[in-house]
N, CA, C and O atoms as a GROMACS GRO file, in nm:
protein
  636
    1MET      N    1   3.060   1.456   8.572
    1MET     CA    2   3.135   1.347   8.636
    1MET      C    3   3.149   1.385   8.786
    1MET      O    4   3.202   1.492   8.818
    2SER      N    5   3.103   1.300   8.873
    2SER     CA    6   3.119   1.334   9.012
    2SER      C    7   3.259   1.314   9.056
    2SER      O    8   3.329   1.227   9.005
    3GLU      N    9   3.303   1.394   9.153
    3GLU     CA   10   3.447   1.395   9.191
    3GLU      C   11   3.492   1.262   9.240
    3GLU      O   12   3.607   1.225   9.213
    4GLN      N   13   3.412   1.186   9.311
    4GLN     CA   14   3.450   1.059   9.371
    4GLN      C   15   3.474   0.955   9.256
    4GLN      O   16   3.542   0.855   9.278
    5GLN      N   17   3.423   0.977   9.140
    5GLN     CA   18   3.433   0.881   9.034
    5GLN      C   19   3.565   0.907   8.953
    5GLN      O   20   3.590   0.835   8.856
    6THR      N   21   3.644   1.002   8.989
    6THR     CA   22   3.764   1.031   8.918
    6THR      C   23   3.886   0.957   8.977
    6THR      O   24   3.893   0.937   9.098
    7VAL      N   25   3.976   0.920   8.896
    7VAL     CA   26   4.099   0.860   8.941
    7VAL      C   27   4.171   0.964   9.028
    7VAL      O   28   4.223   0.930   9.134
    8THR      N   29   4.174   1.086   8.984
    8THR     CA   30   4.244   1.194   9.054
    8THR      C   31   4.195   1.204   9.195
    8THR      O   32   4.276   1.202   9.288
    9ALA      N   33   4.064   1.216   9.216
    9ALA     CA   34   4.010   1.235   9.351
    9ALA      C   35   4.035   1.115   9.441
    9ALA      O   36   4.069   1.129   9.558
   10PHE      N   37   4.016   0.999   9.384
   10PHE     CA   38   4.031   0.876   9.466
   10PHE      C   39   4.179   0.859   9.510
   10PHE      O   40   4.208   0.834   9.627
   11TYR      N   41   4.270   0.873   9.413
   11TYR     CA   42   4.412   0.850   9.443
   11TYR      C   43   4.477   0.960   9.530
   11TYR      O   44   4.563   0.936   9.613
   12GLU      N   45   4.428   1.085   9.504
   12GLU     CA   46   4.474   1.192   9.589
   12GLU      C   47   4.434   1.167   9.734
   12GLU      O   48   4.515   1.184   9.826
   13LYS      N   49   4.309   1.126   9.755
   13LYS     CA   50   4.265   1.097   9.889
   13LYS      C   51   4.348   0.986   9.952
   13LYS      O   52   4.378   0.991  10.071
   14ASP      N   53   4.386   0.884   9.873
   14ASP     CA   54   4.471   0.774   9.928
   14ASP      C   55   4.613   0.828   9.961
   14ASP      O   56   4.674   0.792  10.061
   15HIS      N   57   4.663   0.914   9.875
   15HIS     CA   58   4.792   0.973   9.906
   15HIS      C   59   4.786   1.048  10.043
   15HIS      O   60   4.876   1.034  10.127
   16ASP      N   61   4.681   1.124  10.062
   16ASP     CA   62   4.666   1.199  10.189
   16ASP      C   63   4.654   1.109  10.305
   16ASP      O   64   4.708   1.139  10.412
   17ARG      N   65   4.584   0.997  10.290
   17ARG     CA   66   4.566   0.902  10.402
   17ARG      C   67   4.703   0.843  10.436
   17ARG      O   68   4.739   0.831  10.554
   18LEU      N   69   4.777   0.806  10.335
   18LEU     CA   70   4.907   0.749  10.355
   18LEU      C   71   5.004   0.847  10.417
   18LEU      O   72   5.082   0.810  10.505
   19ASP      N   73   5.001   0.970  10.373
   19ASP     CA   74   5.088   1.076  10.430
   19ASP      C   75   5.060   1.090  10.580
   19ASP      O   76   5.153   1.102  10.660
   20GLU      N   77   4.930   1.089  10.617
   20GLU     CA   78   4.898   1.104  10.762
   20GLU      C   79   4.951   0.984  10.843
   20GLU      O   80   5.004   1.001  10.952
   21LEU      N   81   4.935   0.865  10.786
   21LEU     CA   82   4.989   0.749  10.859
   21LEU      C   83   5.142   0.763  10.881
   21LEU      O   84   5.192   0.734  10.990
   22PHE      N   85   5.215   0.808  10.773
   22PHE     CA   86   5.359   0.816  10.788
   22PHE      C   87   5.395   0.925  10.892
   22PHE      O   88   5.486   0.908  10.974
   23LYS      N   89   5.319   1.040  10.886
   23LYS     CA   90   5.352   1.144  10.985
   23LYS      C   91   5.328   1.091  11.130
   23LYS      O   92   5.404   1.123  11.221
   24THR      N   93   5.220   1.009  11.150
   24THR     CA   94   5.193   0.953  11.279
   24THR      C   95   5.306   0.864  11.320
   24THR      O   96   5.349   0.869  11.435
   25PHE      N   97   5.359   0.780  11.227
   25PHE     CA   98   5.472   0.693  11.259
   25PHE      C   99   5.594   0.783  11.302
   25PHE      O  100   5.657   0.755  11.403
   26GLN      N  101   5.623   0.887  11.227
   26GLN     CA  102   5.736   0.969  11.255
   26GLN      C  103   5.726   1.037  11.392
   26GLN      O  104   5.824   1.044  11.466
   27THR      N  105   5.610   1.086  11.424
   27THR     CA  106   5.591   1.164  11.549
   27THR      C  107   5.584   1.071  11.672
   27THR      O  108   5.612   1.114  11.784
   28SER      N  109   5.546   0.941  11.649
   28SER     CA  110   5.535   0.856  11.767
   28SER      C  111   5.645   0.751  11.784
   28SER      O  112   5.640   0.673  11.879
   29LYS      N  113   5.742   0.746  11.696
   29LYS     CA  114   5.836   0.640  11.703
   29LYS      C  115   5.931   0.649  11.826
   29LYS      O  116   5.979   0.546  11.874
   30ARG      N  117   5.957   0.771  11.875
   30ARG     CA  118   6.043   0.781  11.996
   30ARG      C  119   5.966   0.784  12.127
   30ARG      O  120   6.021   0.763  12.235
   31SER      N  121   5.832   0.811  12.114
   31SER     CA  122   5.752   0.818  12.239
   31SER      C  123   5.667   0.699  12.259
   31SER      O  124   5.638   0.666  12.374
   32ASP      N  125   5.623   0.630  12.154
   32ASP     CA  126   5.531   0.513  12.162
   32ASP      C  127   5.567   0.423  12.051
   32ASP      O  128   5.501   0.420  11.947
   33PHE      N  129   5.677   0.345  12.073
   33PHE     CA  130   5.728   0.260  11.962
   33PHE      C  131   5.623   0.158  11.914
   33PHE      O  132   5.613   0.132  11.794
   34ALA      N  133   5.545   0.101  12.005
   34ALA     CA  134   5.444   0.003  11.963
   34ALA      C  135   5.346   0.062  11.869
   34ALA      O  136   5.310   0.001  11.768
   35LYS      N  137   5.301   0.181  11.900
   35LYS     CA  138   5.202   0.252  11.811
   35LYS      C  139   5.272   0.288  11.678
   35LYS      O  140   5.212   0.279  11.571
   36ALA      N  141   5.399   0.329  11.688
   36ALA     CA  142   5.471   0.370  11.565
   36ALA      C  143   5.483   0.248  11.471
   36ALA      O  144   5.463   0.257  11.350
   37LYS      N  145   5.518   0.135  11.534
   37LYS     CA  146   5.541   0.011  11.454
   37LYS      C  147   5.411  -0.032  11.385
   37LYS      O  148   5.410  -0.067  11.267
   38GLU      N  149   5.302  -0.027  11.461
   38GLU     CA  150   5.169  -0.066  11.404
   38GLU      C  151   5.130   0.031  11.293
   38GLU      O  152   5.076  -0.011  11.191
   39THR      N  153   5.156   0.158  11.311
   39THR     CA  154   5.122   0.262  11.212
   39THR      C  155   5.210   0.243  11.087
   39THR      O  156   5.163   0.255  10.974
   40PHE      N  157   5.344   0.212  11.110
   40PHE     CA  158   5.426   0.193  10.992
   40PHE      C  159   5.383   0.071  10.914
   40PHE      O  160   5.388   0.071  10.791
   41LYS      N  161   5.340  -0.037  10.985
   41LYS     CA  162   5.291  -0.157  10.918
   41LYS      C  163   5.169  -0.122  10.832
   41LYS      O  164   5.162  -0.166  10.717
   42GLU      N  165   5.076  -0.046  10.883
   42GLU     CA  166   4.960  -0.005  10.806
   42GLU      C  167   4.998   0.085  10.691
   42GLU      O  168   4.944   0.071  10.581
   43PHE      N  169   5.089   0.174  10.714
   43PHE     CA  170   5.138   0.261  10.604
   43PHE      C  171   5.204   0.181  10.495
   43PHE      O  172   5.176   0.204  10.377
   44LYS      N  173   5.293   0.085  10.530
   44LYS     CA  174   5.365   0.006  10.435
   44LYS      C  175   5.267  -0.076  10.347
   44LYS      O  176   5.275  -0.075  10.224
   45ALA      N  177   5.177  -0.144  10.414
   45ALA     CA  178   5.078  -0.226  10.341
   45ALA      C  179   4.991  -0.138  10.250
   45ALA      O  180   4.959  -0.177  10.138
   46GLY      N  181   4.953  -0.018  10.297
   46GLY     CA  182   4.866   0.073  10.220
   46GLY      C  183   4.942   0.125  10.098
   46GLY      O  184   4.887   0.135   9.988
   47LEU      N  185   5.071   0.157  10.120
   47LEU     CA  186   5.148   0.215  10.001
   47LEU      C  187   5.174   0.105   9.903
   47LEU      O  188   5.168   0.128   9.782
   48GLN      N  189   5.204  -0.017   9.951
   48GLN     CA  190   5.224  -0.127   9.858
   48GLN      C  191   5.100  -0.160   9.780
   48GLN      O  192   5.105  -0.194   9.662
   49ARG      N  193   4.982  -0.148   9.851
   49ARG     CA  194   4.856  -0.177   9.780
   49ARG      C  195   4.833  -0.067   9.670
   49ARG      O  196   4.794  -0.096   9.557
   50HIS      N  197   4.860   0.057   9.710
   50HIS     CA  198   4.846   0.167   9.615
   50HIS      C  199   4.931   0.145   9.490
   50HIS      O  200   4.884   0.168   9.379
   51ILE      N  201   5.052   0.102   9.509
   51ILE     CA  202   5.143   0.074   9.396
   51ILE      C  203   5.093  -0.041   9.308
   51ILE      O  204   5.098  -0.033   9.186
   52VAL      N  205   5.045  -0.147   9.373
   52VAL     CA  206   4.987  -0.258   9.300
   52VAL      C  207   4.867  -0.209   9.217
   52VAL      O  208   4.857  -0.240   9.098
   53TRP      N  209   4.777  -0.133   9.279
   53TRP     CA  210   4.659  -0.083   9.208
   53TRP      C  211   4.710  -0.004   9.082
   53TRP      O  212   4.656  -0.023   8.973
   54GLU      N  213   4.808   0.080   9.096
   54GLU     CA  214   4.862   0.157   8.983
   54GLU      C  215   4.919   0.067   8.875
   54GLU      O  216   4.882   0.074   8.758
   55GLU      N  217   5.010  -0.020   8.920
   55GLU     CA  218   5.090  -0.095   8.820
   55GLU      C  219   5.009  -0.201   8.754
   55GLU      O  220   5.037  -0.236   8.640
   56GLU      N  221   4.909  -0.257   8.821
   56GLU     CA  222   4.829  -0.362   8.762
   56GLU      C  223   4.698  -0.318   8.697
   56GLU      O  224   4.643  -0.390   8.613
   57LEU      N  225   4.651  -0.204   8.734
   57LEU     CA  226   4.522  -0.158   8.683
   57LEU      C  227   4.528  -0.025   8.604
   57LEU      O  228   4.493  -0.017   8.486
   58LEU      N  229   4.576   0.079   8.676
   58LEU     CA  230   4.579   0.211   8.614
   58LEU      C  231   4.679   0.224   8.496
   58LEU      O  232   4.641   0.268   8.387
   59PHE      N  233   4.805   0.187   8.518
   59PHE     CA  234   4.906   0.201   8.417
   59PHE      C  235   4.875   0.127   8.293
   59PHE      O  236   4.886   0.183   8.184
   60PRO      N  237   4.834  -0.003   8.303
   60PRO     CA  238   4.799  -0.081   8.180
   60PRO      C  239   4.682  -0.012   8.103
   60PRO      O  240   4.682  -0.004   7.980
   61MET      N  241   4.586   0.037   8.178
   61MET     CA  242   4.471   0.102   8.109
   61MET      C  243   4.524   0.230   8.036
   61MET      O  244   4.491   0.254   7.920
   62TRP      N  245   4.602   0.306   8.103
   62TRP     CA  246   4.666   0.428   8.037
   62TRP      C  247   4.740   0.390   7.911
   62TRP      O  248   4.721   0.447   7.804
   63GLU      N  249   4.826   0.288   7.927
   63GLU     CA  250   4.911   0.248   7.814
   63GLU      C  251   4.830   0.193   7.698
   63GLU      O  252   4.864   0.215   7.582
   64GLU      N  253   4.722   0.123   7.728
   64GLU     CA  254   4.633   0.072   7.620
   64GLU      C  255   4.560   0.182   7.551
   64GLU      O  256   4.543   0.178   7.429
   65LYS      N  257   4.517   0.278   7.626
   65LYS     CA  258   4.437   0.391   7.572
   65LYS      C  259   4.527   0.485   7.485
   65LYS      O  260   4.484   0.536   7.381
   66THR      N  261   4.647   0.504   7.530
   66THR     CA  262   4.734   0.611   7.466
   66THR      C  263   4.839   0.549   7.378
   66THR      O  264   4.891   0.619   7.290
   67GLY      N  265   4.874   0.425   7.394
   67GLY     CA  266   4.984   0.366   7.318
   67GLY      C  267   5.124   0.408   7.379
   67GLY      O  268   5.229   0.369   7.328
   68MET      N  269   5.118   0.484   7.485
   68MET     CA  270   5.244   0.527   7.550
   68MET      C  271   5.283   0.422   7.647
   68MET      O  272   5.232   0.414   7.759
   69ILE      N  273   5.378   0.340   7.602
   69ILE     CA  274   5.429   0.234   7.694
   69ILE      C  275   5.571   0.262   7.738
   69ILE      O  276   5.601   0.274   7.857
   70GLU      N  277   5.657   0.272   7.638
   70GLU     CA  278   5.802   0.292   7.674
   70GLU      C  279   5.838   0.436   7.678
   70GLU      O  280   5.941   0.471   7.735
   71ASP      N  281   5.757   0.526   7.618
   71ASP     CA  282   5.798   0.663   7.611
   71ASP      C  283   5.707   0.755   7.685
   71ASP      O  284   5.718   0.877   7.673
   72GLY      N  285   5.615   0.698   7.762
   72GLY     CA  286   5.522   0.778   7.839
   72GLY      C  287   5.562   0.794   7.989
   72GLY      O  288   5.676   0.766   8.025
   73PRO      N  289   5.469   0.839   8.074
   73PRO     CA  290   5.503   0.862   8.211
   73PRO      C  291   5.513   0.735   8.300
   73PRO      O  292   5.576   0.736   8.405
   74THR      N  293   5.449   0.629   8.253
   74THR     CA  294   5.440   0.511   8.340
   74THR      C  295   5.579   0.441   8.363
   74THR      O  296   5.599   0.388   8.472
   75PRO      N  297   5.669   0.438   8.270
   75PRO     CA  298   5.801   0.377   8.304
   75PRO      C  299   5.872   0.454   8.414
   75PRO      O  300   5.938   0.394   8.499
   76VAL      N  301   5.858   0.586   8.414
   76VAL     CA  302   5.917   0.666   8.520
   76VAL      C  303   5.854   0.637   8.651
   76VAL      O  304   5.924   0.620   8.751
   77MET      N  305   5.719   0.629   8.654
   77MET     CA  306   5.648   0.601   8.775
   77MET      C  307   5.685   0.457   8.832
   77MET      O  308   5.698   0.438   8.953
   78ARG      N  309   5.700   0.360   8.738
   78ARG     CA  310   5.741   0.227   8.783
   78ARG      C  311   5.882   0.230   8.841
   78ARG      O  312   5.910   0.163   8.940
   79PHE      N  313   5.968   0.307   8.781
   79PHE     CA  314   6.108   0.315   8.836
   79PHE      C  315   6.105   0.378   8.971
   79PHE      O  316   6.173   0.331   9.063
   80GLU      N  317   6.029   0.485   8.988
   80GLU     CA  318   6.014   0.548   9.120
   80GLU      C  319   5.951   0.457   9.220
   80GLU      O  320   5.988   0.460   9.337
   81HIS      N  321   5.856   0.375   9.177
   81HIS     CA  322   5.795   0.272   9.269
   81HIS      C  323   5.903   0.181   9.320
   81HIS      O  324   5.905   0.150   9.439
   82SER      N  325   5.992   0.138   9.237
   82SER     CA  326   6.100   0.045   9.281
   82SER      C  327   6.189   0.116   9.385
   82SER      O  328   6.232   0.053   9.482
   83GLN      N  329   6.217   0.243   9.367
   83GLN     CA  330   6.295   0.319   9.469
   83GLN      C  331   6.211   0.330   9.593
   83GLN      O  332   6.268   0.313   9.701
   84ILE      N  333   6.086   0.356   9.590
   84ILE     CA  334   6.001   0.374   9.706
   84ILE      C  335   6.001   0.240   9.780
   84ILE      O  336   6.013   0.239   9.903
   85LYS      N  337   5.989   0.125   9.710
   85LYS     CA  338   5.991  -0.002   9.780
   85LYS      C  339   6.118  -0.027   9.849
   85LYS      O  340   6.119  -0.080   9.960
   86GLN      N  341   6.230   0.011   9.788
   86GLN     CA  342   6.362  -0.005   9.856
   86GLN      C  343   6.369   0.073   9.984
   86GLN      O  344   6.412   0.018  10.086
   87LEU      N  345   6.327   0.199   9.985
   87LEU     CA  346   6.326   0.280  10.105
   87LEU      C  347   6.229   0.223  10.209
   87LEU      O  348   6.261   0.219  10.328
   88LEU      N  349   6.113   0.181  10.164
   88LEU     CA  350   6.015   0.115  10.259
   88LEU      C  351   6.078  -0.005  10.327
   88LEU      O  352   6.064  -0.023  10.448
   89ASP      N  353   6.148  -0.089  10.249
   89ASP     CA  354   6.215  -0.206  10.302
   89ASP      C  355   6.327  -0.168  10.402
   89ASP      O  356   6.347  -0.235  10.503
   90ALA      N  357   6.400  -0.059  10.370
   90ALA     CA  358   6.506  -0.016  10.457
   90ALA      C  359   6.449   0.026  10.591
   90ALA      O  360   6.497  -0.015  10.697
   91ILE      N  361   6.346   0.108  10.584
   91ILE     CA  362   6.284   0.153  10.710
   91ILE      C  363   6.221   0.029  10.786
   91ILE      O  364   6.234   0.016  10.908
   92HIS      N  365   6.154  -0.057  10.709
   92HIS     CA  366   6.093  -0.176  10.768
   92HIS      C  367   6.196  -0.260  10.845
   92HIS      O  368   6.169  -0.302  10.957
   93GLN      N  369   6.310  -0.283  10.785
   93GLN     CA  370   6.413  -0.365  10.847
   93GLN      C  371   6.459  -0.304  10.981
   93GLN      O  372   6.483  -0.375  11.078
   94LYS      N  373   6.469  -0.168  10.982
   94LYS     CA  374   6.515  -0.101  11.108
   94LYS      C  375   6.404  -0.106  11.213
   94LYS      O  376   6.430  -0.132  11.330
   95VAL      N  377   6.278  -0.080  11.170
   95VAL     CA  378   6.171  -0.089  11.263
   95VAL      C  379   6.150  -0.224  11.323
   95VAL      O  380   6.117  -0.238  11.440
   96GLU      N  381   6.170  -0.328  11.240
   96GLU     CA  382   6.158  -0.463  11.289
   96GLU      C  383   6.265  -0.498  11.391
   96GLU      O  384   6.243  -0.578  11.483
   97GLY      N  385   6.384  -0.436  11.372
   97GLY     CA  386   6.494  -0.452  11.470
   97GLY      C  387   6.494  -0.351  11.582
   97GLY      O  388   6.589  -0.341  11.659
   98GLN      N  389   6.380  -0.273  11.589
   98GLN     CA  390   6.361  -0.172  11.692
   98GLN      C  391   6.473  -0.068  11.689
   98GLN      O  392   6.511  -0.013  11.793
   99ASN      N  393   6.527  -0.043  11.568
   99ASN     CA  394   6.626   0.060  11.547
   99ASN      C  395   6.552   0.186  11.505
   99ASN      O  396   6.480   0.190  11.405
  100LEU      N  397   6.574   0.288  11.587
  100LEU     CA  398   6.498   0.417  11.567
  100LEU      C  399   6.576   0.509  11.466
  100LEU      O  400   6.527   0.616  11.430
  101GLU      N  401   6.687   0.469  11.424
  101GLU     CA  402   6.771   0.555  11.338
  101GLU      C  403   6.724   0.541  11.189
  101GLU      O  404   6.794   0.492  11.100
  102THR      N  405   6.600   0.589  11.171
  102THR     CA  406   6.542   0.583  11.038
  102THR      C  407   6.528   0.721  10.970
  102THR      O  408   6.477   0.732  10.859
  103ASP      N  409   6.573   0.823  11.039
  103ASP     CA  410   6.550   0.958  10.991
  103ASP      C  411   6.595   0.982  10.849
  103ASP      O  412   6.519   1.040  10.771
  104GLN      N  413   6.713   0.942  10.814
  104GLN     CA  414   6.769   0.961  10.686
  104GLN      C  415   6.689   0.888  10.573
  104GLN      O  416   6.670   0.941  10.464
  105ASP      N  417   6.643   0.766  10.603
  105ASP     CA  418   6.566   0.690  10.507
  105ASP      C  419   6.425   0.755  10.497
  105ASP      O  420   6.368   0.762  10.389
  106GLU      N  421   6.373   0.801  10.608
  106GLU     CA  422   6.242   0.874  10.610
  106GLU      C  423   6.246   0.994  10.530
  106GLU      O  424   6.154   1.020  10.453
  107GLN      N  425   6.350   1.072  10.542
  107GLN     CA  426   6.360   1.198  10.466
  107GLN      C  427   6.372   1.163  10.314
  107GLN      O  428   6.310   1.230  10.231
  108ALA      N  429   6.448   1.063  10.278
  108ALA     CA  430   6.460   1.023  10.142
  108ALA      C  431   6.321   0.981  10.083
  108ALA      O  432   6.284   1.015   9.971
  109LEU      N  433   6.250   0.908  10.164
  109LEU     CA  434   6.117   0.859  10.126
  109LEU      C  435   6.016   0.975  10.110
  109LEU      O  436   5.939   0.979  10.014
  110VAL      N  437   6.019   1.066  10.203
  110VAL     CA  438   5.933   1.182  10.202
  110VAL      C  439   5.962   1.266  10.069
  110VAL      O  440   5.870   1.307   9.998
  111ASN      N  441   6.090   1.287  10.044
  111ASN     CA  442   6.129   1.365   9.927
  111ASN      C  443   6.084   1.298   9.798
  111ASN      O  444   6.028   1.361   9.708
  112LEU      N  445   6.109   1.168   9.793
  112LEU     CA  446   6.067   1.092   9.672
  112LEU      C  447   5.916   1.088   9.657
  112LEU      O  448   5.865   1.114   9.548
  113LEU      N  449   5.844   1.057   9.763
  113LEU     CA  450   5.694   1.051   9.758
  113LEU      C  451   5.637   1.193   9.717
  113LEU      O  452   5.546   1.204   9.635
  114SER      N  453   5.695   1.295   9.777
  114SER     CA  454   5.646   1.427   9.746
  114SER      C  455   5.653   1.460   9.595
  114SER      O  456   5.556   1.507   9.537
  115SER      N  457   5.768   1.434   9.535
  115SER     CA  458   5.786   1.458   9.397
  115SER      C  459   5.698   1.367   9.310
  115SER      O  460   5.636   1.410   9.213
  116HIS      N  461   5.697   1.238   9.350
  116HIS     CA  462   5.623   1.134   9.280
  116HIS      C  463   5.472   1.160   9.278
  116HIS      O  464   5.405   1.152   9.175
  117ASN      N  465   5.424   1.192   9.399
  117ASN     CA  466   5.276   1.219   9.410
  117ASN      C  467   5.240   1.344   9.335
  117ASN      O  468   5.136   1.348   9.270
  118ARG      N  469   5.321   1.444   9.340
  118ARG     CA  470   5.288   1.570   9.265
  118ARG      C  471   5.279   1.538   9.113
  118ARG      O  472   5.189   1.591   9.048
  119LYS      N  473   5.366   1.457   9.056
  119LYS     CA  474   5.364   1.422   8.918
  119LYS      C  475   5.232   1.348   8.883
  119LYS      O  476   5.166   1.374   8.782
  120GLU      N  477   5.198   1.255   8.977
  120GLU     CA  478   5.076   1.177   8.953
  120GLU      C  479   4.951   1.266   8.962
  120GLU      O  480   4.862   1.261   8.878
  121GLU      N  481   4.948   1.349   9.070
  121GLU     CA  482   4.825   1.425   9.091
  121GLU      C  483   4.811   1.542   8.994
  121GLU      O  484   4.698   1.578   8.962
  122ARG      N  485   4.915   1.601   8.948
  122ARG     CA  486   4.909   1.712   8.855
  122ARG      C  487   4.901   1.678   8.708
  122ARG      O  488   4.847   1.752   8.626
  123ALA      N  489   4.958   1.560   8.677
  123ALA     CA  490   4.964   1.523   8.532
  123ALA      C  491   4.903   1.388   8.499
  123ALA      O  492   4.813   1.379   8.417
  124LEU      N  493   4.953   1.280   8.564
  124LEU     CA  494   4.910   1.144   8.516
  124LEU      C  495   4.765   1.117   8.555
  124LEU      O  496   4.689   1.077   8.467
  125TYR      N  497   4.722   1.136   8.676
  125TYR     CA  498   4.583   1.106   8.711
  125TYR      C  499   4.482   1.192   8.626
  125TYR      O  500   4.387   1.137   8.572
  126PRO      N  501   4.505   1.324   8.617
  126PRO     CA  502   4.409   1.397   8.528
  126PRO      C  503   4.409   1.344   8.386
  126PRO      O  504   4.304   1.336   8.323
  127ALA      N  505   4.527   1.308   8.334
  127ALA     CA  506   4.537   1.259   8.197
  127ALA      C  507   4.458   1.125   8.183
  127ALA      O  508   4.392   1.101   8.082
  128ILE      N  509   4.467   1.040   8.288
  128ILE     CA  510   4.393   0.911   8.283
  128ILE      C  511   4.246   0.945   8.282
  128ILE      O  512   4.169   0.892   8.202
  129ASP      N  513   4.207   1.035   8.374
  129ASP     CA  514   4.060   1.078   8.373
  129ASP      C  515   4.013   1.127   8.239
  129ASP      O  516   3.901   1.098   8.197
  130ASN      N  517   4.100   1.201   8.172
  130ASN     CA  518   4.066   1.256   8.042
  130ASN      C  519   4.052   1.157   7.931
  130ASN      O  520   3.980   1.183   7.835
  131VAL      N  521   4.121   1.041   7.940
  131VAL     CA  522   4.109   0.939   7.830
  131VAL      C  523   4.021   0.824   7.865
  131VAL      O  524   4.005   0.732   7.785
  132THR      N  525   3.964   0.825   7.984
  132THR     CA  526   3.878   0.710   8.022
  132THR      C  527   3.731   0.755   8.044
  132THR      O  528   3.702   0.871   8.073
  133SER      N  529   3.643   0.659   8.030
  133SER     CA  530   3.500   0.691   8.055
  133SER      C  531   3.474   0.661   8.201
  133SER      O  532   3.557   0.600   8.268
  134ALA      N  533   3.359   0.703   8.249
  134ALA     CA  534   3.312   0.677   8.383
  134ALA      C  535   3.306   0.529   8.407
  134ALA      O  536   3.343   0.480   8.514
  135GLU      N  537   3.259   0.456   8.306
  135GLU     CA  538   3.242   0.309   8.318
  135GLU      C  539   3.378   0.242   8.327
  135GLU      O  540   3.392   0.144   8.401
  136GLU      N  541   3.478   0.288   8.256
  136GLU     CA  542   3.613   0.231   8.266
  136GLU      C  543   3.674   0.256   8.402
  136GLU      O  544   3.739   0.169   8.460
  137ARG      N  545   3.652   0.380   8.454
  137ARG     CA  546   3.703   0.409   8.586
  137ARG      C  547   3.628   0.324   8.693
  137ARG      O  548   3.689   0.277   8.789
  138ALA      N  549   3.499   0.307   8.676
  138ALA     CA  550   3.423   0.220   8.772
  138ALA      C  551   3.474   0.081   8.767
  138ALA      O  552   3.480   0.018   8.872
  139THR      N  553   3.510   0.029   8.656
  139THR     CA  554   3.571  -0.104   8.641
  139THR      C  555   3.701  -0.112   8.716
  139THR      O  556   3.725  -0.211   8.786
  140VAL      N  557   3.787  -0.012   8.704
  140VAL     CA  558   3.916  -0.003   8.779
  140VAL      C  559   3.886  -0.010   8.930
  140VAL      O  560   3.944  -0.090   9.003
  141PHE      N  561   3.792   0.079   8.974
  141PHE     CA  562   3.767   0.082   9.116
  141PHE      C  563   3.718  -0.054   9.168
  141PHE      O  564   3.755  -0.101   9.275
  142SER      N  565   3.635  -0.111   9.088
  142SER     CA  566   3.580  -0.248   9.123
  142SER      C  567   3.694  -0.355   9.128
  142SER      O  568   3.702  -0.437   9.220
  143ASN      N  569   3.775  -0.349   9.031
  143ASN     CA  570   3.885  -0.446   9.022
  143ASN      C  571   3.986  -0.427   9.131
  143ASN      O  572   4.051  -0.525   9.169
  144MET      N  573   4.005  -0.305   9.187
  144MET     CA  574   4.089  -0.282   9.294
  144MET      C  575   4.050  -0.368   9.418
  144MET      O  576   4.135  -0.418   9.491
  145ASN      N  577   3.926  -0.380   9.438
  145ASN     CA  578   3.877  -0.463   9.550
  145ASN      C  579   3.901  -0.607   9.539
  145ASN      O  580   3.902  -0.679   9.638
  146SER      N  581   3.923  -0.654   9.412
  146SER     CA  582   3.942  -0.796   9.394
  146SER      C  583   4.083  -0.842   9.395
  146SER      O  584   4.108  -0.961   9.376
  147ILE      N  585   4.182  -0.747   9.418
  147ILE     CA  586   4.319  -0.786   9.424
  147ILE      C  587   4.344  -0.846   9.566
  147ILE      O  588   4.314  -0.785   9.669
  148SER      N  589   4.401  -0.965   9.563
  148SER     CA  590   4.428  -1.040   9.690
  148SER      C  591   4.525  -0.961   9.778
  148SER      O  592   4.622  -0.902   9.730
  149GLU      N  593   4.496  -0.960   9.907
  149GLU     CA  594   4.574  -0.890  10.002
  149GLU      C  595   4.721  -0.942  10.003
  149GLU      O  596   4.813  -0.865  10.030
  150ASP      N  597   4.742  -1.067   9.974
  150ASP     CA  598   4.883  -1.116   9.974
  150ASP      C  599   4.969  -1.056   9.862
  150ASP      O  600   5.091  -1.074   9.861
  151ARG      N  601   4.906  -0.986   9.767
  151ARG     CA  602   4.979  -0.922   9.660
  151ARG      C  603   5.057  -0.795   9.710
  151ARG      O  604   5.152  -0.748   9.648
  152TYR      N  605   5.008  -0.743   9.827
  152TYR     CA  606   5.070  -0.617   9.878
  152TYR      C  607   5.100  -0.618  10.026
  152TYR      O  608   5.174  -0.531  10.075
  153ASN      N  609   5.047  -0.709  10.097
  153ASN     CA  610   5.061  -0.707  10.236
  153ASN      C  611   5.156  -0.819  10.291
  153ASN      O  612   5.122  -0.899  10.378
  154SER      N  613   5.270  -0.815  10.235
  154SER     CA  614   5.374  -0.912  10.276
  154SER      C  615   5.474  -0.840  10.368
  154SER      O  616   5.487  -0.718  10.369
  155CYS      N  617   5.541  -0.926  10.444
  155CYS     CA  618   5.636  -0.876  10.543
  155CYS      C  619   5.746  -0.793  10.470
  155CYS      O  620   5.772  -0.679  10.508
  156CYS      N  621   5.807  -0.849  10.371
  156CYS     CA  622   5.920  -0.790  10.306
  156CYS      C  623   5.905  -0.815  10.155
  156CYS      O  624   5.835  -0.907  10.113
  157SER      N  625   5.974  -0.731  10.073
  157SER     CA  626   5.964  -0.751   9.929
  157SER      C  627   6.027  -0.881   9.881
  157SER      O  628   6.000  -0.930   9.771
  158GLN      N  629   6.117  -0.938   9.972
  158GLN     CA  630   6.181  -1.064   9.930
  158GLN      C  631   6.085  -1.179   9.940
  158GLN      O  632   6.108  -1.280   9.874
  159HIS      N  633   5.982  -1.171  10.017
  159HIS     CA  634   5.890  -1.287  10.037
  159HIS      C  635   5.793  -1.300   9.925
  159HIS      O  636   5.710  -1.390   9.926
   0.00000   0.00000   0.00000
């Protein structure tokens, strides 16, 4: 199985890309707010897309393959996704209002994402790779491209 065809490799790479975007936002918000705002917008849309991919494609496939629906890892991941979205919205509201006092929310998000991503990368993604075929993974990757942008690239979660 080639590395790029695994859920683990693909999603770890997306985690890394998102982490870099968020670091750029953090380092530029006080020196170049316009750049920081654009970077945060890209980060937010990318993270929301990542969550949609997981909740609509990966998690249902895992649950169907394993029968682990209420007692498996996915309910925990979905709960953490809701917390992530709340923090994203809190930061977004401040950025939209040009309020730079986002450090506390940023730290909470970094802490949550760090723990969340570690669980996915060390346990869930490899487990998904182990119970799926290359064809099933290829179908997931193909289906990711067919999800409409308006599913994840909205201004706020209330819209």
